[in-house]
Backbone as JSON, one array per atom type, in Angstrom:
{
  "sequence": "XXXXXXXXXXXXXXXXXXXXXXXXXXXXXXXXXXXXXXXXXXXXXXXXXXXXXXXXXXXXXXXXXXXXXXXXXXXXXXXXXX",
  "N": [[1.06, -1.21, -0.21], [0.51, 1.81, -0.96], [1.38, 5.39, 0.31], [-0.56, 8.29, 0.68], [1.57, 11.27, -0.24], [1.39, 13.73, 1.4], [0.98, 12.81, 4.15], [2.64, 11.14, 4.71], [4.57, 13.23, 4.11], [3.97, 14.37, 6.24], [4.08, 12.4, 8.27], [7.25, 12.44, 7.92], [8.36, 14.98, 9.07], [7.59, 14.8, 11.37], [8.96, 13.06, 12.08], [11.09, 13.88, 12.14], [11.17, 16.5, 13.99], [11.06, 14.44, 16.28], [13.39, 12.96, 16.04], [14.89, 15.59, 16.74], [14.19, 16.64, 19.31], [15.52, 14.59, 20.79], [17.46, 14.15, 20.24], [19.05, 16.67, 21.52], [18.12, 16.31, 24.25], [15.34, 15.71, 25.26], [12.24, 14.89, 26.12], [9.32, 14.41, 25.53], [5.78, 13.4, 27.16], [2.23, 12.62, 26.4], [-0.41, 12.5, 27.55], [-4.64, 10.93, 28.08], [-6.08, 11.73, 31.44], [-7.24, 9.79, 33.26], [-10.66, 9.78, 34.02], [-13.17, 10.51, 31.56], [-13.2, 13.09, 29.68], [-11.1, 13.83, 31.59], [-9.26, 16.17, 30.76], [-5.85, 15.89, 29.57], [-2.89, 15.31, 30.19], [0.58, 16.34, 30.87], [3.81, 16.13, 30.55], [7.31, 17.11, 30.65], [10.15, 15.41, 29.09], [13.58, 14.82, 30.85], [17.22, 13.87, 29.42], [19.31, 12.18, 31.64], [23.0, 13.19, 32.13], [25.38, 12.07, 32.95], [23.81, 9.77, 33.6], [22.12, 8.78, 31.68], [19.61, 8.82, 32.47], [15.91, 9.47, 32.23], [14.71, 12.67, 33.94], [11.93, 14.2, 34.93], [11.18, 17.03, 34.56], [9.14, 18.65, 34.43], [5.99, 19.42, 33.62], [1.77, 19.32, 32.91], [-1.18, 19.76, 33.99], [-4.42, 20.21, 31.0], [-7.13, 20.87, 28.71], [-6.68, 20.33, 25.96], [-4.51, 18.56, 24.05], [-4.07, 19.69, 22.44], [-2.38, 21.63, 22.85], [-0.91, 21.45, 25.04], [1.7, 19.57, 23.82], [2.1, 22.6, 22.62], [3.35, 23.93, 25.09], [5.0, 22.03, 26.4], [7.13, 23.01, 24.04], [7.57, 25.53, 23.89], [7.65, 25.63, 26.49], [10.84, 24.1, 25.99], [12.01, 25.45, 24.89], [12.31, 27.95, 26.47], [13.95, 26.88, 28.63], [16.3, 25.93, 27.56], [17.04, 28.73, 26.46], [17.63, 29.96, 28.57]],
  "CA": [[-0.43, 0.44, -0.23], [1.17, 3.2, -1.56], [1.48, 6.13, 1.35], [-0.2, 9.81, -0.36], [2.74, 12.37, -0.21], [0.93, 14.32, 2.33], [0.47, 12.3, 5.02], [3.99, 10.47, 3.8], [5.78, 13.98, 4.74], [3.43, 14.95, 8.14], [5.5, 11.6, 8.87], [8.87, 12.44, 7.92], [8.45, 16.35, 9.67], [6.72, 14.18, 12.86], [9.97, 12.02, 12.47], [12.84, 14.69, 12.42], [10.49, 16.73, 15.65], [11.99, 13.03, 17.6], [15.02, 13.01, 16.32], [15.61, 16.48, 17.66], [13.93, 16.57, 20.07], [16.25, 13.03, 21.24], [19.91, 15.3, 20.12], [18.47, 17.61, 22.86], [17.51, 15.26, 25.46], [14.7, 15.88, 26.09], [11.3, 13.61, 25.62], [7.62, 15.03, 25.51], [4.67, 13.4, 26.25], [1.13, 12.53, 26.3], [-1.83, 11.64, 27.88], [-5.52, 11.35, 28.22], [-6.38, 11.46, 32.44], [-8.74, 8.47, 33.87], [-11.59, 10.34, 34.07], [-13.64, 11.38, 30.34], [-13.43, 15.23, 30.1], [-11.28, 15.42, 32.66], [-8.28, 16.66, 30.45], [-4.89, 15.61, 29.54], [-1.79, 15.94, 31.17], [1.84, 16.2, 30.24], [5.29, 15.58, 30.84], [8.48, 17.68, 29.81], [11.63, 15.24, 30.32], [15.54, 16.24, 30.0], [18.43, 12.82, 30.25], [20.86, 13.24, 32.84], [24.27, 13.17, 31.1], [25.85, 10.11, 33.93], [23.33, 8.27, 34.31], [20.88, 8.3, 31.3], [17.86, 8.23, 33.35], [14.91, 10.35, 31.91], [14.38, 13.45, 34.49], [10.81, 15.33, 35.24], [11.66, 18.67, 34.16], [7.95, 19.54, 34.4], [4.57, 18.57, 33.83], [1.33, 20.68, 33.13], [-2.77, 19.07, 33.14], [-4.88, 20.49, 29.74], [-8.25, 20.52, 28.59], [-6.61, 19.8, 24.92], [-3.32, 17.84, 24.07], [-2.93, 19.74, 21.17], [-2.27, 22.85, 23.87], [0.39, 20.17, 25.27], [2.74, 20.1, 23.01], [2.94, 23.75, 22.24], [3.71, 23.85, 26.12], [5.91, 21.73, 26.11], [8.17, 23.03, 23.37], [7.88, 25.67, 24.57], [8.53, 24.99, 28.21], [11.87, 23.44, 26.29], [12.67, 26.63, 24.71], [12.89, 29.05, 27.21], [14.95, 25.97, 28.7], [17.09, 26.47, 26.78], [17.66, 29.64, 26.49], [17.36, 30.21, 29.97]],
  "C": [[0.98, 1.41, -0.09], [1.2, 4.84, -0.12], [1.14, 7.23, 0.85], [0.66, 10.41, 0.53], [1.51, 13.02, 0.8], [1.47, 13.77, 4.23], [2.44, 11.27, 5.57], [5.34, 11.91, 4.47], [5.68, 14.72, 5.86], [4.63, 14.22, 8.7], [7.28, 12.1, 8.82], [8.6, 14.0, 9.24], [8.8, 15.75, 11.56], [8.42, 13.73, 13.84], [11.23, 12.75, 13.12], [11.62, 15.78, 14.15], [11.46, 15.21, 16.47], [13.11, 13.41, 17.7], [15.38, 14.14, 16.8], [15.71, 16.89, 18.79], [15.2, 15.41, 20.92], [17.25, 13.8, 21.1], [20.01, 16.0, 21.14], [18.89, 17.26, 23.76], [16.45, 15.15, 25.93], [13.55, 14.89, 25.44], [9.62, 14.29, 25.87], [6.88, 13.38, 25.93], [3.22, 13.21, 27.07], [0.04, 11.96, 26.54], [-3.07, 11.77, 28.68], [-5.27, 10.93, 29.99], [-7.21, 10.67, 32.17], [-9.68, 8.72, 33.7], [-12.79, 10.81, 32.71], [-13.87, 12.83, 31.17], [-12.43, 15.55, 30.96], [-9.46, 16.33, 31.99], [-7.45, 15.6, 29.57], [-3.97, 16.0, 30.6], [-0.04, 15.31, 30.48], [3.07, 17.04, 30.38], [6.26, 16.47, 30.14], [9.56, 16.51, 30.49], [13.42, 14.8, 29.99], [16.06, 14.48, 30.43], [19.1, 12.74, 30.94], [21.87, 12.11, 31.77], [24.78, 12.35, 32.09], [25.44, 9.83, 33.56], [22.7, 7.97, 33.3], [19.87, 8.72, 31.02], [17.49, 9.45, 32.62], [14.23, 11.45, 33.02], [13.39, 14.11, 33.76], [11.21, 16.45, 34.94], [10.93, 19.35, 35.14], [6.36, 18.77, 33.71], [3.2, 19.29, 34.42], [-0.52, 19.49, 32.73], [-3.41, 20.45, 31.52], [-5.56, 20.32, 29.35], [-7.92, 19.84, 26.64], [-4.91, 19.2, 24.32], [-2.32, 18.53, 23.22], [-1.92, 21.04, 21.71], [-0.41, 22.46, 25.32], [1.1, 20.36, 25.34], [3.22, 21.81, 23.31], [3.2, 24.58, 23.71], [4.53, 23.77, 25.97], [7.13, 22.83, 25.36], [8.5, 24.51, 23.24], [8.94, 26.2, 26.28], [10.03, 24.83, 28.12], [12.82, 24.72, 25.77], [13.59, 27.87, 25.42], [13.82, 27.91, 28.68], [16.51, 26.45, 28.37], [18.29, 27.71, 26.48], [17.42, 30.46, 27.67], [18.88, 30.68, 30.16]]
}
C-alpha cells in the first residue's frame, strides 16, 4: 500500500521533530487522564548527562492535547535559552 504524499511528508516532519528532541536530550509525553473529559497531562523529560536516565523537568494538565505540545515546546525553548 502506497502512503499518500501529504501523510508521508507529515510523518517525515514528525520524525525530524522526534530526532531533534532526542538529540537535545528531551522527550515530551502526553497522556489522557483517567476520567473521561478530565483533560490531558503533559510531561517534559530531560535525559541525565551522567546516568542517561530520564528526569521529569515539568508536568502540567491541559484540556486539549495540542495545547500540551505547544506548552512543552515553549518550555523546552525557554529552558534552553535561560
